[in-house]
C-alpha positions as a Markdown table, in Angstrom:
| # | Residue | x | y | z |
|---|---|---|---|---|
| 1 | Met | -4.5 | 29.0 | 17.8 |
| 2 | Glu | -5.4 | 25.9 | 15.9 |
| 3 | Lys | -3.5 | 25.1 | 12.7 |
| 4 | Lys | -5.2 | 25.2 | 9.3 |
| 5 | Lys | -6.8 | 22.1 | 7.8 |
| 6 | Lys | -4.5 | 20.5 | 5.2 |
| 7 | Gln | -5.2 | 19.1 | 1.7 |
| 8 | Gly | -8.9 | 19.9 | 1.8 |
| 9 | Tyr | -9.5 | 17.6 | 4.9 |
| 10 | Lys | -12.4 | 18.5 | 7.0 |
| 11 | Leu | -10.6 | 17.9 | 10.3 |
| 12 | Ser | -7.7 | 19.9 | 11.7 |
| 13 | Pro | -4.5 | 18.1 | 12.7 |
| 14 | Lys | -5.5 | 18.5 | 16.4 |
| 15 | Glu | -9.0 | 17.1 | 15.8 |
| 16 | Tyr | -7.5 | 14.2 | 13.9 |
| 17 | Arg | -5.0 | 13.4 | 16.6 |
| 18 | Asp | -7.7 | 13.5 | 19.3 |
| 19 | Asn | -9.8 | 11.0 | 17.2 |
| 20 | Leu | -6.8 | 8.8 | 16.5 |
| 21 | Ala | -6.5 | 8.2 | 20.3 |
| 22 | His | -9.8 | 6.3 | 20.1 |
| 23 | Ile | -8.6 | 3.5 | 17.9 |
| 24 | Glu | -6.2 | 0.5 | 18.4 |
| 25 | Leu | -4.8 | -1.9 | 15.9 |
| 26 | Arg | -6.1 | -5.4 | 16.6 |
| 27 | Asn | -4.4 | -7.2 | 13.7 |
| 28 | Ile | -3.2 | -7.2 | 10.2 |
| 29 | Val | -3.7 | -10.4 | 8.1 |
| 30 | Met | -2.6 | -11.0 | 4.5 |
| 31 | Ile | -5.8 | -12.3 | 2.8 |
| 32 | Asn | -4.4 | -12.6 | -0.7 |
| 33 | Gly | -0.9 | -12.8 | -2.1 |
| 34 | Ser | 0.4 | -13.7 | -5.5 |
| 35 | Ala | 3.3 | -13.2 | -7.9 |
| 36 | Lys | 3.4 | -13.8 | -11.6 |
| 37 | Leu | 6.5 | -13.7 | -13.8 |
| 38 | Lys | 6.5 | -13.5 | -17.6 |
| 39 | Lys | 9.9 | -14.9 | -18.3 |
| 40 | Glu | 9.6 | -14.1 | -22.0 |
| 41 | Asn | 9.6 | -10.4 | -21.1 |
| 42 | Leu | 12.6 | -10.7 | -18.8 |
| 43 | Glu | 15.9 | -9.5 | -20.2 |
| 44 | Ile | 19.3 | -10.1 | -18.5 |
| 45 | Asn | 21.1 | -6.9 | -17.4 |
| 46 | Gln | 18.1 | -4.8 | -18.2 |
| 47 | Ala | 17.0 | -2.2 | -15.7 |
| 48 | Met | 13.2 | -2.0 | -14.9 |
| 49 | Asn | 10.7 | 0.6 | -14.1 |
| 50 | Phe | 8.2 | -0.1 | -11.3 |
| 51 | Ile | 4.8 | 1.2 | -10.3 |
| 52 | Ile | 3.1 | 0.3 | -7.0 |
| 53 | Val | -0.6 | 1.1 | -6.7 |
| 54 | Glu | -2.3 | 1.0 | -3.3 |
| 55 | Lys | -5.9 | 1.3 | -2.5 |
| 56 | Ala | -7.8 | 1.2 | 0.7 |
| 57 | Asn | -11.4 | -0.1 | 0.8 |
| 58 | Phe | -13.5 | 0.0 | 4.0 |
| 59 | Ser | -15.4 | -3.2 | 4.5 |
| 60 | Lys | -18.7 | -2.8 | 6.4 |
| 61 | Lys | -19.1 | -6.6 | 6.4 |
| 62 | Tyr | -17.4 | -6.9 | 9.7 |
| 63 | Ser | -17.7 | -3.4 | 11.1 |
| 64 | Thr | -19.6 | -2.7 | 14.3 |
| 65 | Glu | -19.7 | 0.2 | 16.6 |
| 66 | Asn | -16.6 | -1.0 | 18.3 |
| 67 | Met | -14.6 | -2.4 | 15.4 |
| 68 | Ile | -13.9 | -1.6 | 11.8 |
| 69 | Val | -12.2 | -3.7 | 9.1 |
| 70 | Ile | -10.3 | -2.2 | 6.2 |
| 71 | Ile | -9.0 | -4.0 | 3.2 |
| 72 | Gln | -5.7 | -2.5 | 1.8 |
| 73 | Lys | -4.6 | -3.6 | -1.6 |
| 74 | Tyr | -1.1 | -3.3 | -3.2 |
| 75 | Thr | -0.1 | -4.1 | -6.7 |
| 76 | Leu | 3.5 | -3.9 | -7.8 |
| 77 | Thr | 4.0 | -4.1 | -11.6 |
| 78 | Thr | 7.4 | -4.0 | -13.4 |
| 79 | Tyr | 7.9 | -3.1 | -17.0 |
| 80 | His | 10.5 | -1.9 | -19.4 |
| 81 | Lys | 10.4 | 1.6 | -20.8 |
| 82 | Glu | 8.0 | 0.7 | -23.6 |
| 83 | Lys | 5.3 | -0.5 | -21.1 |
| 84 | Thr | 4.0 | -3.0 | -23.7 |
| 85 | Asp | 3.6 | -5.8 | -21.1 |
| 86 | Tyr | 4.7 | -6.4 | -17.6 |
| 87 | Ile | 7.7 | -8.4 | -16.5 |
| 88 | Phe | 6.4 | -9.5 | -13.1 |
| 89 | Lys | 3.5 | -8.5 | -10.9 |
| 90 | Ile | 3.1 | -8.9 | -7.2 |
| 91 | Ile | -0.2 | -8.5 | -5.4 |
| 92 | Gly | -0.8 | -8.3 | -1.7 |
| 93 | Asp | -4.1 | -7.7 | 0.0 |
| 94 | Tyr | -4.3 | -7.1 | 3.8 |
| 95 | Glu | -7.2 | -7.1 | 6.2 |
| 96 | Ile | -6.7 | -4.6 | 9.0 |
| 97 | Thr | -9.0 | -4.8 | 12.1 |
| 98 | Leu | -9.2 | -1.8 | 14.3 |
| 99 | Asp | -10.9 | -1.5 | 17.7 |
| 100 | Gln | -12.7 | 1.9 | 18.1 |
| 101 | Gln | -13.8 | 3.2 | 21.4 |
| 102 | Lys | -16.4 | 5.4 | 19.7 |
| 103 | Lys | -17.8 | 5.6 | 16.2 |
| 104 | Leu | -15.6 | 7.9 | 14.1 |
| 105 | Ser | -16.7 | 10.1 | 11.2 |
| 106 | Lys | -16.1 | 9.6 | 7.5 |
| 107 | Asp | -13.9 | 12.7 | 7.6 |
| 108 | Phe | -11.6 | 10.9 | 10.1 |
| 109 | Trp | -11.4 | 7.7 | 8.0 |
| 110 | Asp | -10.7 | 9.7 | 4.8 |
| 111 | Ile | -7.6 | 11.1 | 6.5 |
| 112 | Tyr | -6.7 | 7.8 | 8.2 |
| 113 | Lys | -6.6 | 5.8 | 4.9 |
| 114 | Asn | -4.2 | 8.3 | 3.4 |
| 115 | Met | -2.0 | 9.0 | 6.4 |
| 116 | Asn | -1.8 | 6.1 | 8.9 |
| 117 | Leu | -3.0 | 3.1 | 7.0 |
| 118 | Pro | 0.0 | 2.9 | 4.6 |
| 119 | Val | 2.4 | 3.4 | 7.5 |
| 120 | Asn | 0.9 | 0.3 | 9.1 |
| 121 | Thr | 0.6 | -1.9 | 6.0 |
| 122 | Tyr | 3.3 | -0.9 | 3.5 |
| 123 | Pro | 6.1 | -2.6 | 5.6 |
| 124 | Tyr | 4.2 | -5.9 | 5.2 |
| 125 | Phe | 4.0 | -5.4 | 1.5 |
| 126 | Arg | 7.7 | -4.4 | 1.2 |
| 127 | Glu | 8.7 | -7.6 | 2.9 |
| 128 | Phe | 6.4 | -9.7 | 0.8 |
| 129 | Ala | 7.7 | -8.1 | -2.4 |
| 130 | Gln | 11.3 | -8.8 | -1.4 |
| 131 | Ser | 10.5 | -12.4 | -0.6 |
| 132 | Met | 8.6 | -13.0 | -3.8 |
| 133 | Thr | 11.3 | -11.5 | -6.1 |
| 134 | Gln | 13.7 | -14.0 | -4.6 |
| 135 | Arg | 11.2 | -16.8 | -5.2 |
| 136 | Leu | 10.9 | -15.7 | -8.8 |
| 137 | Asn | 14.7 | -16.2 | -9.0 |
| 138 | Leu | 15.4 | -12.5 | -9.2 |
| 139 | Pro | 17.6 | -10.4 | -7.0 |
| 140 | Pro | 15.8 | -9.4 | -3.8 |
| 141 | Leu | 14.0 | -6.2 | -4.3 |
| 142 | Thr | 14.0 | -3.6 | -1.5 |
| 143 | Leu | 11.1 | -1.2 | -2.2 |
| 144 | Pro | 11.7 | 2.4 | -1.4 |
| 145 | Leu | 10.0 | 4.3 | 1.4 |
| 146 | Ser | 6.5 | 5.3 | 0.6 |
| 147 | Lys | 6.4 | 8.6 | -1.2 |
| 148 | Trp | 3.0 | 8.3 | -2.8 |
| 149 | Gln | 1.7 | 10.3 | -5.7 |
| 150 | Lys | -2.1 | 10.7 | -6.3 |
| 151 | Lys | -3.2 | 8.7 | -9.4 |
| 152 | Gly | -7.0 | 9.2 | -9.7 |
| 153 | Glu | -8.7 | 7.5 | -6.8 |
| 154 | Gln | -5.5 | 5.5 | -6.1 |
| 155 | Lys | -2.0 | 6.4 | -5.0 |
| 156 | Ala | 1.0 | 5.3 | -6.9 |
| 157 | Leu | 4.7 | 5.0 | -6.2 |
| 158 | Leu | 7.0 | 5.1 | -9.2 |
| 159 | Phe | 10.6 | 4.1 | -9.2 |
| 160 | Phe | 13.4 | 2.6 | -11.2 |
| 161 | Trp | 15.3 | -0.6 | -10.4 |
| 162 | Pro | 18.8 | -0.1 | -11.9 |
| 163 | Ile | 19.9 | -3.7 | -11.0 |
| 164 | Ala | 21.4 | -6.2 | -13.4 |
| 165 | Trp | 21.7 | -9.9 | -12.8 |
| 166 | Leu | 23.5 | -12.8 | -14.3 |
| 167 | Ser | 21.8 | -15.4 | -16.5 |
């Protein structure tokens, strides 16, 4: 007996797995990366709150019957409890190219962008964020595993950085 469909998805887990077998990752390329620090908002020995927002956009510009290109965007914003202004912001945009053996349905891609896409791209962003915090002369930041919460059309990861550093 086939398992029930989860979270309102139109494909069962078995149907999804069967379709997943028809795609292969060709490459992941960072197409945009930036970091901005507002030193005036930085306080020594002050813990920070973080929010990471990720959003997947399907680009039809390069898509063919045998290939699809997805743009995955991550934005990491840090702030104090008051949330008046950010301390630093790190942005990473990734272009993911997938080969597809057959044209797959929108229902498949709706699940893919929520389930598999972050598994493939989030490690790249984690490394980028760690590298950028060091370049901002801050202690290296190791982002937590992805435990995303729905935030409108986007997913967000909220966490607290209880780290203090010297002046």
